[in-house]
Steps between C-alpha positions, in 0.01 A plus 500: 500500500251753369326504160367838387236426235356789298197296395224356717619138469805286442562375149540800273426425135531124561187505718291566187667236280341167410633146486598428138508123514386330181533123455780533756665767713661768281731621778379860512625539859166597654478199730848570639411864560169418670672250727737772617216746554316248718815425698565869549142576603522245781849598621464683832864608492424725203301815571296630208374856448246532217389819321834642612790697358831622638459877517845593637835323515822637646842396626834455326557162663269244661304495715295743291205710610180452304140617526223290346161646416228237551165572334230337708261257333145559628462120520655338808677190355495326840121525525407457133329164433544533121126455444512711180190709572688830481649415160165388360311807618755779445347741240846621391679166472754627754527181707752229411642188662843343487576186298314197633826305524665760725381503862358669696188581300363851553367796303630852445332817382668700224508855630511643147200309364293531818215752466608657827814630327272711280328648803199268508383356831462139385535242778318207339781251562533597867122485553476152345813346656386219736832508687484880545869521407482798261588834659560807284635698794834317484782742418850465357793464736878537496723209606867567581760226448880467500596237242855368470444395139240563230395302191317704237248288308263749340399271213410629155225675306334371185519717192187709456336357188327833439841630389476269195220659291570276198366204698171663595507410868215674681319581175464164320289239674684169519847647558637426848838466668657170602474609865125548455478158335674351805241663724211366291637147502578518872147614590293316235713198420418546132446771242143620455512804278363607166524228239315195372313320777610768746868398476776647285608234251774691317746660741811702418791591727712798395848481653732791580206739533692812598828320570820516293397843378779762526256772388307439824817480712454123548751329277545208741327161489268423793603130471184368670242578230576207268496238779173614653325555166596154376395340828166682482460388138567136594258522791224651284546229239488233771181635656329573170610263218291697250696821559756617244789706636751710306807651667654792309866536601829663403730253682411224743665520840585182700214330684646331807757221512325287235473779243564285193243236592248767597530683166479171310182422694355833390599451137356148507151639573334576166267750669782691672681712244830676577525775239805720458320815399457860607138617537470856374137585559188370674147592392154416635290278275164331543543222753867558574827677431694528175881484509711628214853367514814437297601134488880525519580167335301587186523879505126527437225699670212295640170584667336250738202512734500383863245483780747606767838677487736482798779756533813370671595833652850519637641559844592857594682622811283572803377857496631534855863425413591868467363559849712211628800653325471824697379341825777239529778671306527224241543507122277389214593350163433701186178302460385593850560175691693493829871471426684224685866405524645154437444405865131596477535814710388844386828667590338657807622342823240258637253547211434211260249441219327195355252378243351684205580837655853436368416358155217318319472143628245221541379349828774237511763765442342724763505221760867433426583871516314545830666196654842627395428845648389341829821295511709812439323684784561208739868503403513879533341500845731219610802701390357804672489311831855378452 
């Protein structure tokens, strides 16, 4: 089995997520995903190619012929001791490491951010590396394979919040995305931004930021935004009892198997407000952000101030799906996700798809989808032999 990973590490978006446990586990699915990543990383029967993409794919029937372009990481992962010196000293912030829970631990250098990509002769990381495992002379290579079956799992993209000017992302300090909030909590363990005592005390989540908007060509619901926003809200309240959290929503989507009890737990917290309202405009004010919104239940316009505003931006199809469409001869839905048949196949012999490349789904749903696709491939290959 061969995994062709476009990024430098296993994990995709999940590798940057944080545990959302509050007074108890909130069943976000991260632990289950991390357990599978660790199992996969240590499985010698699974070959893994990082920084790689399939550049050609041909054949009407399996076995297919495929060429994989592998971009070489200047850091040798087998020699890297994960000391962190390169990351600390890089003047361009081009060095990153995989999630601490996913072995093996090693660093990679982002070829776009690296000063060498702009023609500069910087070699600070290589000069400082005690293991001498950084070599910029490494070049890309082509690997040829003949797979008998393929599972496409290209993941998803997050909506670009800059496309929502009414919310002031990128221009109003204190407006971030939920994905950025996850990263802050994962790295810091707590929020330490502008606000009283260095922490935001009044926090707002705006749901459906860019989703369910036919004018933007995204009239579908991303389904995952409500669950993760509410879990983040519960976690913030648990870690900081003085914090006040407001969640602006249109409709609340189910949150796991215990949805009713979870929502009741949220509504039972006097400092966690679930407000059915549509924010119309955000403005910068001294010490925070002003939100003007229409409260649907009362039909009145209200203006409130918050220290931090979190945009729950929706899931969009991977930008590479159109390339997959032409490369593998598959079809896409009208929204741009990979189209699958009832049996989970793409309609192309020997080519299957799984996860959020086929539709918006959370980590639990992605694990189920991936497991089902793997089972279908096993059945397909068994039938092929017979």
